[in-house]
N, C-alpha and C positions, 0 to 999 in steps of 0.2 A: 417496767416493771416485770419481774420474773419470780418462780417459786420462792426463791431465796429472800424476798421480801416480806414473807408472811410468817406468821406465829399460828400455831394450833395448841388445843389441849388434848393431851393425850388421854387414853383411857383410864390411866391412873390418876387423872386430874392436874398433871404437871405440865407446865407450858414448855413447848418445845419452838425454838426458833429454827425455822427451816433454813436459815443461812448455814447452820450446821452440816447441812448436805452439799454444801459448795464443793465441786469437785467429784460428787458421785451422780451416778445415773439414778433415777428415781422413778418407780412405776407405782402409780397412785391408781387405786381402785375402790370405787363405792361397792360396800359389801353387805350381806345379809346372810345370817347363818340357816334361815329356813327357806331360803330361795332354792329353785332347781339347779341354779349353777353354784351352788355352795361346793360342791365337790371341786371347783376351781381353787378353794383354799389348800388343798393338799398339793396341787400342782403348782402354785405360787410358792408355797413353802419351798417344794423342792427347788424352784429357781433360785431362791433366796439363799437356801444353804449352800447350793452349787456356786453362786456368784458374789455373795456378800464380801468374801475376803478381796474381790476384785474391785469393788466400789458399788456395787447394786445395793438399793435400798428399796423395800417394798413396803409402802404406806397405806395400810387399809384404813378408809372411812365408813363405819358402820352407819347404815341409814335405814329408816323404818317407813320411807316414803312410798313404796311399793308393795300394795296388798299386805300390809303388816307383817312382812316377813323378816322383821328385826324387832320385836316387840319387847325384849328383855331390857333391864337397866345395863348400865356399863360392865358391871360385875358378872351379870349373867351372860353377857356377849364375850367377855374375855374368856370366862369359864367355858363356853361352848365352843369357841375357837380353838383353845388349848387342847381340850379333852378330845373333841371329835374330829379335829383336823391337824392337831399337831402345830399349830400356828405359833411361830416365835417371832415374826417380823412384826414391826411396830404397829398398832392401832391407835387411832384417835378416839375420842368421845363420840358417841351418835352424833351425826349432824344432819342437816337438810342440804341436799345435793342439787335441789332446784327450787324454783317458787320464791316467795317474798322472803323468806328467812334462809336463803341460799347462803352456805359457808362461803367466806371471801375466797378461799382456795379454789373452790368449784366455779364460783364467779369467773375468776381468772382462767382456769382450765378450759371453760366452755367457751370463752370468748375467744381464747387463743386457737382453739380446735373445735368448731362447731360440728355438730353432727349433721346427717343428711339433710333433715327438713328444717332443722332449727338449732339453737345452741344446747336446748334443755337436755339433760340426762333422761333416757327414756325407760331404763332399768337398771338393777342391780347388776355389779361386775363390769360395768364400763370401764376402760381401762385408758389411763393417760401415761405416755412415756416422757420423761423429760431428761433432757441432757444435762452433762456436768456444769454448764453454765446457767442453769434454771430455765431454760426455754423449752416449751412443750414441741415435741417433734412428731408425735403421732397420737391418734385416738383411736381405739378399738372397741367393737361392739362387744356387748356381753357374751354373745355366743363365741366369740374369738378365743380359743383356749390358750393359756399363759405358754404352751409349749410353741405355739405358732409365732410367738414374739421373740423367742429366744435368740434367733439369729441376729435380729435388730439390736437387742440387748448387748449381745456379744459384739456387735460392730461398734455401738457406742462406747463399751468399755475397752475397744481396740484389742479384742482376744482374737 
């Protein structure tokens, strides 16, 4: 299994087959607009704008599993991301990134790259970098700023 074997429901309710990202480098992030790390939205957007034409996709998965930091519905999440942070990269519907109802993509990601103590996502803005073949190549902690990942993204994009 790899990332390309999954489908997700986007924030607008449409289904997206992640096989469409074959050949792209994908950075997956669990997000929350009311999190202290939310300023990373702007940094992620900068990376997306800079490298999307070279094959980078950033895919945000909003989640409300950490201290109620994403309480709104999908429309509210989308509005906050666009208005407050200028986000244009794709977002999915709100999902669970851990626990009994974990989204299948996050089950795949966390098994491929477990955290320090266990597989589970510990907080918002955990990041997973996936190569053009759909394989998870790295996991980054929430405190890791997106620009710290830029050199690895460029390496995978062969820039």
